[in-house]
N, C-alpha and C positions, 0 to 999 in steps of 0.2 A: 310953858313950853310951847314952841312954835310947831305948826302942823303943816304938812304937805299931803293933800289928798290925791291919790293916784287912781284914775278910772281908765281901764282898757275899754275900747269901744269898737264894735264891728256891726255896722248897719243898725245902730241902736238909737236913731233920732227919737223915736216914739218913747223909748224908755227914758232917755236923757230929759225929755220934756217933763216927765213926771218925777224923776228922781232928784234932779238938780234943785228944785225948790225945797224939797225935804232937806237936802244937804245943806242949803243956805241957812235954814232955820237953826240947824244944829251948829253951824259955824258961827252964828251971831254971839254965842257965849264965849268966844275966843277973840283975843286981840290980834293975834298974828296967825295967818294961814294963807295958803295958796292951793289952787286946784289945777291939776295937770291931767289932761285927757290925752291919751296915746290912741290915735285912730288907726286901725288895722286895715287901711285901704277900703273904707266903706264905699258902697255904691249908692247908698241913699243920700239924703241931704244933711247928714250929721255935721259935716264941717262947715257948710254954709250956715246952718242953724246956730252952731257955736259962735262963729265969727259975727253974726248979727245980733243974737240975743245975749250972748256972754262973752264980749270981747276981752274981758279981764281974765278969762280962763286961758292958761297956758296950753297950747296945742303942740303935739308932736305927731307927725304924719309919716306913715310907712307906705311903701309902694306895693306891699303885699300883706297878707294876713299872717303876722308874725306869732299870733297866739297870745295867750294870757301871760305867760312867764316872761317872754322877752319884752313885752309891752311894760310890765311891772319893773323889770330890771333896768331897762332904759330910762324910764321915768324916775326911778330911785336914784340913779347916778346923777340926774340933773336937779334933783329936788334941793331946795334951799334950806329946809328946816330939819330940826332934830328928830321929829316924829313923822312917821309915814302911816297914813290910812289907806291901806289897799282895799279898794271897793269895787265890787261888781257893778256894772251899769244897770243891772236888774235888781239891785238891793236898795231898799228905801229906809233911810235912817230915821229913827224916832228922835224927837226934839232934843232930849238931854243925853242921848246915848254917847255922843263924842266926848262931852265934858266929864261924864261919869267914867268912861274908859281912861281918859287922861288922869283924872283924879286917882283911879285905881293904881296906875303906874307910878304916880308921885308917891302914893302911900306905901307902895311895895317896890322899891327901887331894884330889888333882887331879880325882878321879872323883866324880860326883854320885850315881851309882846303879850297882847291880850285880844280877846274877841267878845262881842255881846252874845246874848241868846238870840239865835237866828229863827224867826218865825216863818211859816209858809202863808200862802194867801188866805187860809182859813183861821189864821192866828194860832195854829198848833205849832209846837216846837219842831222845826226842821232839823236843827242841830245845835248842840253846844260843844262842838269839836267832834272827835272821833276816837275810837280805841282800835289799835291794831293787835290782833292776836297773831304773833309771829309763828306759833306752831301750826296754824292753819293758813298763814300768808293771807289774811284777810283783814280789811279795814271796815268797821261798822260805825255809823254815826250814832251819837248819843242824843236822846230825845227826852231825857228826864233830869231835872236839876238835882235830884236826889241820887242819881246813879253813882254808885261806888267807884266807878271807873274815873270819875272826875276827881283825881287824887294826885297830889304832888309826887307820890312814890312812883307813879307811872310815867313821869316826865323824865325819869332817869333810866337809861337803857345801856347795857342789858340789866335785867332784874330777874329774880327767881321765878316770877310768874310768867315771864315772856310776853308781857303786855306793855303797850306804848300808847300813852294818851297824847293827842295832838290837837292843834287848833285849826279850824277851817279858814281858808283864804277868801271866803265869800266877803267878810268884812274883818279885816285884821289890822289892829294897830301895833306897830313895831318901832322900836328905836332904830333909827336910820343907821347909826354906827354899828349896832349889833348885826343888822341885816347885811350890811356890806362885809362885815368881819366873817360871817358864816358862809359868805359866797353867794348870797341872794338865792333866787330860785334856779334850779337846774333846768336850762332851756330845752333839754331833750324831752321833758314833759311839756308838751304843747299847751294843753289847756286843762288837764285834769291830773290829780295825784301828786302835783308839785308840793302841796302842803303836807302830805304823808312823807315824802322824801325829806322835806325841810325838818319835820319833827324828829326824824331819826338823826340828822346831823346836829340839831340843837341838843338833843338829849346826850349824845356822845361827847359833845363839847361842854356838857354840864352847864348849859344856858337855860334858865328857868323861865317859865311862862305859865299863865293861868287865865281862865275866862272871868270877865266882869259880869256877874249874875244878875246885877240890877240894871243892866243896859240891854236894849232890844233893838232889832231891825227886822224888816220884812223882805223876804227874798222870793222873787218870782223865778223859780228854778228852771234853768235851761233856756231862758228866754233869748239868750245870745247864742249859746253853743248849738242849739237846734237849727240854726240857720247855716251852720258850717258844713253840713253833709257828714260823710263818714270820717 
């Protein structure tokens, strides 16, 4: 299965310098892949860095900060391959993570997308997706692989318990055809909660998804969004 990696970037040169070598190691296990960086009008040297150090990376440049969702959607439309890896520029892939997620989707063709276990900088679990309690109108991240909320029953909505399990967009592997079919991300969510909205739409469309629990990445939380102000 061929892969297109989508990386939204905003003033993230220092992050790209560290995360791209990790990504390249993960992609060595694949025969066919491409990387697309959507640059949200960075004022640092992100674009020059990519042009000189990674000329093979496809670049899409905006004249303003379009946010995470529009960046992903635009890149998804131009992607050449059947799988999309949506990846934050502050997310560091471990060596076998990509191949394990792809293998998971191959072995479970009923799923349209998956994510790894996301660790924080201290190697603690940051999230394995999230659970939405609709009676409280609240989403909460899941930080335990044994959490009972990681359950296929909660990927169908509505259900008797009023709970919805969803996957985080920090590092999300999704079948391109299904992502386009569901309408991609809602661009009214600039940079947060787009994955919660997507989970509701997928669940209502009865499109299944589940995490790859033997795959990991490390996330430097808010390393990009903290630069954007209010």
